C-alpha positions as CSV (number, residue, x, y, z in Angstrom):
1,M,-29.7,42.5,29.0
2,K,-30.0,42.7,25.2
3,K,-26.2,42.7,25.1
4,Y,-26.0,39.3,26.8
5,I,-28.7,37.9,24.6
6,Y,-26.7,39.0,21.5
7,I,-23.6,37.4,22.9
8,M,-25.4,34.1,23.7
9,L,-26.9,34.1,20.2
10,A,-23.5,34.7,18.6
11,A,-21.9,32.0,20.8
12,A,-24.7,29.5,19.8
13,A,-24.2,30.4,16.1
14,M,-20.5,29.9,16.4
15,M,-21.0,26.5,18.1
16,A,-23.4,25.4,15.4
17,F,-21.0,26.5,12.7
18,A,-18.1,24.7,14.4
19,S,-20.2,21.5,14.7
20,E,-21.2,21.7,11.1
21,A,-17.6,22.2,10.1
22,S,-16.5,19.3,12.2
23,A,-19.1,17.0,10.6
24,Q,-17.9,18.1,7.2
25,M,-14.2,17.6,7.8
26,G,-14.6,13.9,8.2
27,K,-13.5,11.6,11.0
28,R,-10.2,12.2,12.8
29,Y,-9.0,8.7,12.0
30,Y,-9.0,6.3,9.0
31,I,-8.8,2.5,8.6
32,N,-8.5,1.1,5.1
33,G,-8.0,-2.5,3.9
34,G,-8.6,-4.6,0.9
35,W,-7.1,-6.1,-2.3
36,Q,-4.1,-5.0,-4.2
37,F,-2.7,-5.7,-7.7
38,N,1.1,-5.5,-7.8
39,G,3.4,-5.4,-10.8
40,T,7.2,-5.9,-10.6
41,V,9.2,-3.5,-12.7
42,A,12.8,-3.7,-14.1
43,N,13.3,-7.2,-12.7
44,D,14.8,-10.0,-14.8
45,F,13.9,-12.6,-12.2
46,V,10.1,-12.0,-12.2
47,E,8.6,-9.2,-14.2
48,C,4.8,-9.5,-14.2
49,G,1.6,-8.0,-12.7
50,Q,-0.7,-10.1,-10.6
51,G,-3.4,-9.6,-8.0
52,Y,-2.2,-11.9,-5.2
53,G,-2.0,-9.4,-2.5
54,A,-3.8,-7.5,0.3
55,Y,-3.2,-4.5,2.6
56,I,-4.3,-2.8,5.8
57,E,-3.5,0.7,7.0
58,G,-4.7,3.2,9.5
59,G,-3.9,6.6,11.0
60,Y,-5.0,9.6,13.0
61,Y,-5.4,13.1,11.6
62,V,-3.2,15.3,13.8
63,T,-4.7,18.3,11.9
64,P,-7.8,18.3,9.7
65,L,-5.7,17.5,6.6
66,I,-2.6,15.6,7.8
67,A,-2.6,12.1,9.3
68,V,0.2,9.8,10.6
69,G,-0.2,6.1,11.0
70,G,1.0,2.6,10.0
71,F,0.6,0.0,7.3
72,A,1.3,-3.6,6.4
73,S,0.7,-5.5,3.1
74,F,1.8,-8.6,1.2
75,G,2.0,-9.6,-2.4
76,T,3.2,-12.5,-4.6
77,N,4.3,-12.4,-8.2
78,N,4.8,-15.6,-10.1
79,E,6.3,-16.3,-13.5
80,Y,6.4,-19.6,-15.5
81,I,9.6,-20.3,-17.5
82,P,9.1,-22.9,-20.3
83,R,11.4,-25.9,-20.5
84,K,14.9,-25.2,-21.6
85,T,18.5,-26.5,-21.0
86,Y,20.7,-24.8,-18.4
87,P,24.5,-25.4,-18.5
88,L,26.1,-26.4,-15.1
89,A,29.7,-26.9,-13.9
90,D,31.9,-29.7,-15.2
91,N,30.2,-29.8,-18.6
92,A,26.9,-30.9,-17.0
93,A,23.5,-29.5,-17.9
94,V,19.9,-29.8,-16.7
95,T,16.7,-29.5,-18.8
96,T,13.6,-28.4,-16.9
97,D,10.8,-25.8,-16.7
98,L,10.7,-23.3,-13.8
99,D,8.3,-21.5,-11.7
100,R,9.7,-18.3,-10.2
101,S,8.1,-16.4,-7.3
102,I,8.7,-13.1,-5.4
103,Y,6.9,-12.7,-2.1
104,Q,7.0,-9.3,-0.5
105,V,5.8,-8.1,3.0
106,P,6.4,-4.4,3.6
107,F,5.3,-2.6,6.8
108,G,6.0,0.6,8.6
109,A,4.8,4.2,9.1
110,T,2.6,6.5,6.9
111,M,1.9,10.2,6.5
112,R,-1.3,11.1,4.6
113,V,-2.4,14.5,3.3
114,R,-6.1,14.7,2.2
115,F,-7.1,17.5,-0.1
116,M,-10.8,17.6,0.7
117,R,-12.8,16.7,3.8
118,Y,-16.2,15.8,2.4
119,E,-17.6,12.6,0.9
120,F,-14.8,12.5,-1.7
121,Q,-11.4,12.7,-0.1
122,P,-8.5,12.6,-2.5
123,Y,-5.1,12.2,-0.8
124,F,-1.4,11.7,-1.1
125,E,0.3,9.3,1.1
126,A,4.0,8.5,1.8
127,K,5.1,5.2,3.3
128,I,8.4,4.3,4.9
129,G,9.5,1.1,6.6
130,A,11.0,-2.3,6.1
131,E,10.3,-5.1,3.7
132,Y,10.8,-8.9,4.1
133,S,11.0,-10.8,0.8
134,T,11.6,-14.3,-0.5
135,Q,12.7,-15.2,-4.0
136,S,12.1,-18.8,-5.0
137,T,12.7,-21.0,-8.0
138,Y,10.6,-24.1,-8.2
139,M,11.9,-27.0,-10.3
140,S,10.5,-30.5,-10.8
141,T,12.3,-32.0,-7.8
142,F,13.4,-29.1,-5.6
143,V,13.1,-25.4,-4.7
144,N,15.9,-22.8,-4.5
145,K,14.8,-20.2,-2.0
146,H,16.4,-17.0,-0.6
147,D,15.0,-14.5,1.9
148,N,16.2,-11.0,2.7
149,W,15.3,-7.7,4.3
150,G,15.4,-4.2,2.9
151,F,14.4,-0.6,3.4
152,Y,11.0,0.3,1.9
153,I,9.6,3.6,0.5
154,S,6.3,4.2,-1.4
155,P,4.4,7.2,-2.6
156,E,0.7,6.8,-3.3
157,L,-2.2,8.7,-4.8
158,G,-5.7,7.7,-3.9
159,M,-9.2,8.6,-2.9
160,T,-11.7,7.5,-0.3
161,F,-15.4,7.9,-1.0
162,F,-18.1,7.8,1.7
163,P,-21.5,7.6,0.0
164,F,-23.4,6.5,3.2
165,H,-24.8,8.4,6.1
166,K,-22.3,9.9,8.6
167,N,-19.2,8.6,6.7
168,D,-19.4,5.3,8.6
169,M,-18.1,3.2,5.8
170,G,-16.9,3.9,2.2
171,F,-14.5,2.8,-0.5
172,Q,-10.9,3.4,-1.4
173,V,-9.0,3.3,-4.7
174,A,-5.3,4.1,-5.0
175,A,-2.3,3.8,-7.2
176,Y,1.3,3.4,-5.9
177,Y,5.0,3.0,-6.7
178,S,7.3,1.3,-4.2
179,Y,11.0,0.6,-4.0
180,A,12.8,-1.8,-1.5
181,T,16.5,-2.2,-1.2
182,N,16.4,-6.0,-0.9
183,Q,19.3,-7.7,-2.7
184,N,20.0,-11.2,-3.9
185,S,23.3,-11.9,-5.6
186,S,22.2,-15.4,-6.7
187,Y,19.5,-13.9,-8.9
188,D,21.2,-10.5,-9.6
189,I,18.5,-8.7,-7.7
190,K,19.6,-5.2,-6.6
191,G,16.4,-3.7,-5.3
192,L,12.7,-4.4,-5.9
193,N,10.6,-1.9,-7.9
194,N,6.8,-2.2,-8.0
195,L,3.8,-0.5,-9.5
196,G,0.2,-1.3,-8.5
197,F,-3.2,-0.3,-7.5
198,K,-5.5,-1.0,-4.6
199,L,-9.3,-1.4,-4.1
200,G,-10.6,-1.6,-0.6
201,I,-13.0,-0.6,2.2
202,A,-12.6,2.6,4.1
203,F,-13.7,3.3,7.7
C-alpha cells in the first residue's frame, strides 16, 4: 500500500512540476503588431529614415523555443528634392522641385527562436517572402510611378516583455535588416535595402 502511495505522490509532484514548467515556458503562440521606423540604405533614389509604417506577425511554437508563422508589413519613405533644372531630349529642359517616394509591402513566412521562456523573451527571427513596391516621383503637374515585385529576406533581433499577470499582453521591441530584389531600370534601382526598428504590442 505504501508503495502505491509513494508512486501517486511522485506522479502528483511530476504533474505539478510539469504544470509549473509549462506556465513558465510562455504561450505556444505569439501575435505581435505595431509601429515601425524604416530607413532605406544604399539607394540614390530615396535614402532616408521615416516612421510611416506598421506590421503584424504571428506564429506557433512547434517546440518550446522554435516557432513558425507569417508576417506582413508596410512602409513609406519620402524625400524632397529642391528645385533644379533637368536636361531633356532635343535640347529641352525642365526646372522643378520633386517629391520622391518608395512604398514597400513585404509579406511571407517566419521562423523565430526565443532564447528565454519567462517574462523577458529575447529572440532571433528570420523572414522570407515577397515584396510589392512602388517608386514614385511627384512633380508640380504629374507623377511618374513604377511598381514591381521582388523576393524578400529579413533577419531580426528583438525582445518581448510580459509584465502583466499570466503573460496575457506585453510589449515588443526589435531591430531588423531587410533586402528585396525589386528592380527599376528607370531609377537605377537594383534591390531595396532597409534598416529599421519596431515597437509594438505582444500577445
